[in-house]
N, C-alpha and C positions, 0 to 999 in steps of 0.2 A: 351184343346179344349173342347167345349161343345159337348157331345155325341148326335148322331142322327141327326145333322143338316148339316154335311159336306158330300160331295159326296165321294164315295169310291176311294181311291188312290192306284192304282195297276199297275203292269207291262202291257205295251201296246206296240205293234210293229207298228211303223210308216213306211210306204212303199211308195217310190217314184217310180211309175211304169215307168215313162219316162226314168229314169236313171238306173233302175234295182237295186236300193239301198234301204236297209231297216235297221232300227236300233231299238233296244229294249231299252225302258226307262220307267219310271213311270209317270203316268198321270191319270187325272180324266176323260178323254175322253173314250168313249166306241165305239166299232165297232160291226157291225152286224155279220161279218165274223170272223172266227178263223183261225190261222195259226200255224203250228208246227215249232218251232224255233230250232236253232242249238243245244240247250241243251236238246232237246227231249220233252220239255213241250209245251203245247198249250196255245196261248195267243190271245186276240182280236187284229185285225189288222185295222188300219186306213190308208186309201190311201190319200196321199197328192199330190198336183199338182207340187210343187217345193220344193227342199231341197238343202242342200249345195252341193250335187252331180250334180245338174242340173242348179243351179242358175248361170247366167253369171258372176257375181262378183267373185264367188269362183272358177269357172272353167277356168277363164282367157279368155273367149270368149266375153268379154264385148265390145260393139261397142263404138267407140269414135266419137262424133259428131263433124263435121267440122263447127264450129260457124263462122269462118272467111268467109268461102264459102257462108254461108247463108246470111251474111251481104252484101257481094259483089253482090249476086244475087238480094237481096232486093233493093240495090242502083241502079242496072241496070234497074230493073223493074219500080221503082218509082222515080228514080233520087235521088241524094244525098241531104241531108238536107240543104236547103239554108237558107239565112237570113230571119227572120220573119219580117213582116211589123208591 
């Protein structure tokens, strides 16, 4: 790699505040705040809105849409699709 043109790649803590979940990984992102991690070292922290601990797909709380009910409701409201002229 060419020196001096790449951002610093260092350990960063990503924290999902809604789930109370945090993990340490390497990244080029920077955070304004610092956090003391389990190993006793201090790392920059980046707060994220969603992670695998709070995403509905991973937690199993995913909603299943009732598409058949939607079709029936549409047909009741606007009538079933008739023959075109």
